[in-house]
LUMNUZA-907558 format. One record per residue: x, y, z of N, C-alpha, C in turn. Coordinates in steps of 0.2 Angstrom, whole numbers, plus 5000, padded with zeros to 4 digits. Layout:
XYZXYZXYZ
...
This chain:
518750105128518250055130518549985128
518549945133518749875133518349835127
518749795124518349755119517849715122
517249715118516649675121516249715126
516449785127516049825132515649875128
515549865121515149915117514449915120
514149965119513449975121513049925116
512649885119512249845115511549875113
511349875107510749905105510149865107
509649895109509049855112508749815106
508549755108508249705103507549695105
507149705100506449685101506249615099
505949585103505749515102505049495099
504549545102503849535100503549595098
503149595093502749655091502049635089
501649685092500849675091500749725085
500549695079500349735073499649745073
499349805072498649815072498449835065
497949795062497749805055496949795056
496649835059495849825061495449815055
495549855049495049855044495149805038
495749785038495949735032496449685034
496449625032496849575034497449565029
498049545031498549525026498349455023
497849425025497649365022497149375016
496849435016496349455011496649465004
496249454999496449464992496549534990
497149564989497249634987496849644980
496549704980496149724974495449714975
495149684980494449674982494349714988
493649734988493449764994493949824997
494149815003494649865006495349845005
495449785002496149755001496549794996
497149814997497549844993498249844995
498649904994499349904995499449895003
499049905007499149895014499149825016
498749785013498749715014499449685012
499749705007500349685004500949705009
500849775011501349805016501349765022
500749745025500749715032501049645031
500849605026501049535025501749535024
502049575019502749565017503149595023
502949645026503449675031503449625037
502849605039502849555045503249495044
503149465038503549405036504349425036
504549485034505249495034505449505042
505049535046505149535053505249465056
504749425054504749355057505449315055
505649325049506149295047506849315050
506749385053507349415056507349395064
506849355066506849335073506349375077
505949415074505449455078504749425078
504549395083503849365083503349415083
502849405078502349455077501649425077
501149465080500449445080500149505076
499749485071499449535067498649535069
498449585072497749585075497249615070
496749585067496249605063495549595065
495049635063494349625065494149565061
493749515065493449455062492949485056
493049465050492649495045492249435042
492349375044491949315042491849275048
491249245049491049215055491449145056
491649115050492049055050492749055050
493049115051493749125052493949095058
494549055059494849035065495049085069
495149075076495349125080496049145078
496449105076497149115075497449075069
497749105064498049075058498849085058
499249035058499949045058500149045050
500349105048500549115041501249085040
501649095045502349055045502649065052
503149025054503449035060503549105062
503249125068503349195070502949245067
502449225063501949265060501249235061
500849265066500149235067499649295065
499149275062498549325062498049305067
497849355071497349345076496649385074
496149345074495449375072495149395079
494949465079494649485085493949505084
493449475088492749495088492649565090
492349605085492149675086491549685081
490949685084490349695079490249635075
489749645071489549595066490049585061
490249525059490749515053490649555047
489949565045489849595039489749675040
490049705045490049775046490449805040
490149865038490549895032491149935035
491549965031492150005033491850065036
491250095034491050155037490750145044
490650085046490350065052490950055057
491550045055492050025059492250075065
492150135063492350185068492050175075
491450145075491050135081491250065085
491750035081491949965084492649965086
492950025086493650025088493850005095
493450035100493550015107493449945108
492949915105492849845106493449805103
493649825098494249795095494849795099
494949855102495549875106495549825112
494949825115494949785121495049715120
494849685114494949615112495649605111
496049655108496749645107497049645114
496849685119497249695125497149625129
496549595128496449525131496949475129
497049475122497549435119498249445121
498449515122499149535123499349515130
498949495135499149475141499649425141
499549375137500049315137500549325132
500449375127500949385122501549435124
501349485128501849525131502349555126
502049595121502449625116502849685119
503349705115503849755116503549825114
503149815108502949875105502349865101
501949915100501349915095501449945089
501249915083501349945077500649955074
500350015073499650015071499650045063
499250015059499150025052498550055051
498450115048497850155046497650185052
497150235051496950285056496550245061
496150195059495650165064496150115069
496650085066497050045070497450095075
497650155072497950205077497550225083
496950235082496450255087496450195092
496450135090496450075094497150065097
497650085094498350085097498350135103
498050185102498050235108497750205114
497250165113496850135119497350085122
497650045118498149995120498750025124
498950075121499550105124499350135131
498850165132498650195138498550135143
498250085141498050025146498749985148
499149975143499749935144500449965145
500450035144501050075144501550045139
501350035133501750015128501950065122
502550065120502650115114502250105108
502050155105501550155099501950185093
501950145088502250165081501650155076
501550205072501050215067501250225060
500850185056500950195049500250215046
500150275043499450295041499150265034
499650255029499550235023499150285019
498550315021498250375018498150425023
498050485021497950545026497350585024
496850595028496250625027496350695023
496750735026496850805024497250805017
497650755015497950745009497350725004
496950675006496450655001495950715000
495850755005495350815004495650854998
496250874999496550914994496550884987
496550824986496550794979495850774977
495350794981494650794978494350734981
494550694986494250644989494150654997
493650694999493550715005493350665010
493650665016493450615022493150665027
492750635032492450665037493050705041
492850765044493350795048493550765054
493150725057493250685063493850635062
493850615056494450565054495150605054
495150665051495750705052495950725059
495450745063495550755070495850695074
495550635072495750575075496450555073
496650575067497350555064497850605068
497650665069498050715073498150695080
497650665083497750645090498150585090
498150535086498550475085499250495084
499350545080500050565078500450595085
500050635089500350665094500350625100
500050565100500150515105500650465103
500750455097501250405095501950415096
502350365098503050375099503450385093
503250355088503550365081502950365076
503050415071502550405065502950395059
502750335056503150315050502950345044
503350365040503250395033503550345028
503250335022503450295017504050325013
504050395013504450435009504550505011
504950545008505050615010504450655009
504050645003503450685002502950675007
502850605010502350595015502550625021
503250625023503450655029503350735029
503350765023503250835022502450845023
502050805021501350805022501150805029
501450755033501350755040501550815044
502050845042502250915045501750965043
501650975037501251025034500451025036
500150965035499450955037499350945044
499750915048499650895055500150925060
500650955058501150995062501450935067
501650885064501950835068502650855069
502950845075503650855077504050815072
504450845068504850805063505350755066
505550765073505950725076505650655078
504950655077504650595079504450555072
504550585067504450555060505050515058
504950455056505450415053505250385046
505650395041505550365035505750295034
505350255032505450185031505150165024
505450165019505150145013504950075013
504350055010504149985009504649955004
504549885003505049854998504649814993
504949774989504649734984504949664984
504549614983504849544983505249534977
505849534977506249534971506249464968
506049414972506049344969505449334964
504949374966504349374961504349424956
504449484958504449544954505149564951
505249534945505949544942505849544935
506249564931506149564923506149494921
505749484915505749424912505449424905
505349374902505149374895504449404894
504349454890503749484889503349434884
503649404880503349354875503049294879
503449274884503249214888502649234893
502649294895502149324900501449324895
501549354889500949364885500649294883
501149244882500849174880500449144886
500749154892500449134898499749164899
499649224897499049264899498549264892
498849224887498449224881498249294878
498849334878498749404875499049404869
498849444864499149454857499749494858
499949514852500549564852500449634851
499749654852499649724852499949764858
500049824857500349864863499849864869
500149844875499749834880499849884886
499349914888499349954894499049924900
499349934906499049894912498849944918
498349934921498149964927497949914932
498249924938498149874943497949914949
497349894952497149924958496449924959
496149944965495449944966495149994961
494549984959494150024955493750074959
494050134960493750184964494050254962
493650304963493850374960494550394961
494850374968495450394970496050364965
495950304963496450274959496450294952
495950334949495950364943495950314937
495550264937495550214932495150244926
494750294927494450334921494950374917
495450394920495950434917496350384912
496450324915496850274911496450254905
495750244905495350234900495350284895
495250344897495250404892495950414889
496450394893497150404889497150354884
496950294884496950244879496550274873
496050304874495650334868495950384865
496450424868496850474865497550454862
497650394862498350364859498350374852
498950384849498950384842498950304839
499150264843499050184842498350164843
497950154838497350134839497250054840
497850024839497849944841498049934848
498149984852498349974859497749954863
497949914868497449884873497549904880
497049904884497149914891496849864895
497249834900496949784904496949814911
496349804914496149834921496149774926
496649764930496649714935496449744942
495849724944495549744950494749744951
494549764956493749754957493549814961
492849814962492549864966492849874973
492849934976493049954982492650004986
492449994992492050034996491350034995
490950074999490250074999489950094992
490250134988490050154981490450114976
490750064978491150024973490749994967
490249974968489849944962489649994957
489450054960489250104956489750134952
490350134955490950154951491150104946
491150044947491249994942490750004936
490150014937489650024932489750084928
490050144932490150204928490750194923
491250154926491850144922491750104916
491350044917491150004911490750044906
490350094908489950134904490350184900
490850204903491350254900491750214894
491850154895492250114890491750104884
491150094885490650084880490550154876
490450204880490350274877490950294873
491550274874492150294871492350244865
491850194864491950144859492550104860
492750084866493350044867493249974870
492649954869492449884872492849834869
493149834863493549784861494249794862
494449844866495149864868495249864875
494749864879494849864886494649794889
495049764893494849704896494849704904
494349684907494249684915494549624917
495049624921495249554924495149554932
494849504934494749494941495349504945
495349524952495949524956496349464956
496949464956497449414955497849404962
497949334963498449324969499049374968
499349394973499849454973500449424968
500749374970501349344966501149344959
500549324957500449314950500449384946
500349444949500349504946501049514942
501549484944502149494940502149474933
501749424931501649404924501249464921
500749494924500449544920500849604919
501349624924501749674923502249664917
502549604917502949584912502649584905
502049574905501649564898501549634896
501549684900501349754898501949794895
501749844891502249894888502249954893
501749974896501750024900501250014906
501450034912500950034918500750104920
500050114920499750174921499550174929
499750234932499650244939499350314940
498750324938498450394938498150414944
498350394950498050404957498050484958
497450504962497450574964497850584970
497950534974498450534979498750464980
499350464983499650404984500250404989
500150374995500650385000501350354998
501350304994501950274992501850254984
501450194983501350174976501650104975
501450054978501749994977501649964970
501149984967501049954960501549984956
501750044957502250074952502950044954
503050024960503749994962503749924959
503149884960503149814957503249814950
502949864946502949864939503649884937
503949934940504649944939505149884940
505049854945505449794947505449744941
504849734938504749694932505049724926
505349784926505549814920505049844916
504449864919503949894915503949974916
504050014911504050084912503350104915
503350154919502750184923502550254921
501950264919501750334918501250344924
501450394928501050404934500950474936
500450484940500350554942500850584947
501050644947501550674951501350684958
501150634962500950644968501250604973
501350624980501550574985502150534983
502150474985502750434984502950414977
502450434973502650424966503150464963
503250524967503750574965504450544967
504450494971505050464973505250404969
504650364967504750304964504950314956
504550354953504650364946505150424944
505650404941506150454939505950484932
505750544931505450564925505950564920
505850534914506250524909506850474909
506850444915507350394916507050324917
506550314921506150254923505450254920
505250314918504550324916504350394916
503750414917503550484916503050504922
503150564924502650594929502250644926
501550644928501150694925500850734930
500950794930500650844935500050874932
499550834931498950844927498450794928
497750804927497350754927497050744919
497450774915497250774908497450714904
497050664902497150604899497650614893
497550674889497950684883498750684885
498850714891499550714893499850644895
499450604898499650534899499750504892
499250514887499350484881499950504877
500150564878500750594875501450544877
501450534884502050494886501950424884
501350394884501350324882501450314875
501250364871501450364864502250364863
502550404867503250414866503550344867
503350304873503650244874503450194869
502850184867502650134862502950154855
503150214854503350234847504150224846
504450204852505250204852505450144856
505450084853505650024856506350024860
506850064857507550064860507450114866
507050164866507050204872506650174877
506150134875505750094880506150044883
506650014880507049964883507550004888
507750064887508150094891507750114898
507150134897506750144903506650084907
506550034903506449964907507049944911
507649954908508249934912508349974918
508250044917508350094922507850084928
507150064926506650054931506849994935
507049934932507249874936507849884940
508349924938508849944942508749984948
508250034947508050074953507650034958
507249994956506849954960507249904965
507849884962508249844967508449874973
508349934974508549974980508049954986
507449934984506949924989506849854990
506949834996506849764998506549765005
506149715006505749705013506249695019
506749655017507249645023507549705025
507749755020507949825022507449855026
506849855024506349895028506249865035
506249795036506249765042506849785047
507449785044508049795048507949865051
507749915047507649985049507149985055
506549955054506049955059506249925065
506649865065506949835071507349885075
507749925071508049985075507650035078
507050055075506650105077506250075083
506050005082505649975088506149975094
506749955093507149955099507250025102
507350075098507450145101506850165105
506250155103505650175107505550135113
505850075114505750035120506150065126
506650105124507150125129507050205131
506550235127506350305128505750315132
505650375135505050385139504550395134
503950365136503350365131503150435130
502950445124502650515122501950515126
501750575129501150575132500550565128
500050535131499450515127498850535131
498550585129497950615133497350565133
496950575138496450535140495850545135
């Protein structure tokens, strides 16, 4: 082949990102805001910085929101009117078609090369957009109904059926890690050739090791052993297990900080139950509830902690575990989903194949009782986390986007 005649890889210039039910502008840790907010915001930012112009489409959730918000050059958030702004997450299924039609209207002048849908509701909307505009569809589900059902958090069967339809319509189904790819194949029989693994990243500029003493001074924390839980207060995240683990520690001076707030329709009831659990266990002076924090400020909390607890019932990836590790904080987490990939048992933290708080307490006591070993875990955790960057994730996605634009679209039934 003559020099300069090499086959050029297709380059995608514009991407329409669907995030119907939660906005990258929303505060993580409140309402339906969580890891997906961070994922969309950081990934789209990395794509924009690589020259891919992105529009993120979200449902208008406040009547005063402007039609369009520029987050940075090449990264706009567009608010689509679909139902009343105050509609609950449980009502959004009935608003998907209206949302999709609003997206289609805006896409006429944008002319994207590909659609990237996040979560099952956006996936259903993505199907409609794909059929109408004949565009390739890439999907990330973040959580899966059939996986949640196995872990004790059942979802309506119609959601599982809708997820299956989206998967068989999508040109590429993204998985955050190998365990999630295996779940897609086992629970939904997705063709493995259409599944691509693209791990999320972590912002190394914010989430990196630092002075624990300095972090505690900034947060006005004392020198007691400190455990940290970061996430929405809902049964799925297992905050009750974290509290009961604290109660079983050998160190009676240890404390637990819970950074997050209510989530979902029953969120207020769950917060009340959790607060009552703290009282019943006599831990009122050892547990502190911290309101949700701006994402970049969480690094101070991770650095202040001796251990980060992630006792989720299911977790497609586990950004909290990755962010904690990046800050050099050992993680004790449930042995589920992406946490199996992120936490190296006995090297960066510990995995618990149980819901028993006593087992969590056993590993936490081991870390708190041996500062030298805790330091080794910290160094290994930070080193491992350096493998995950958003620029790497964006680079792989750009390849995937380009590949689907030159392939025949997967059939998408009416």
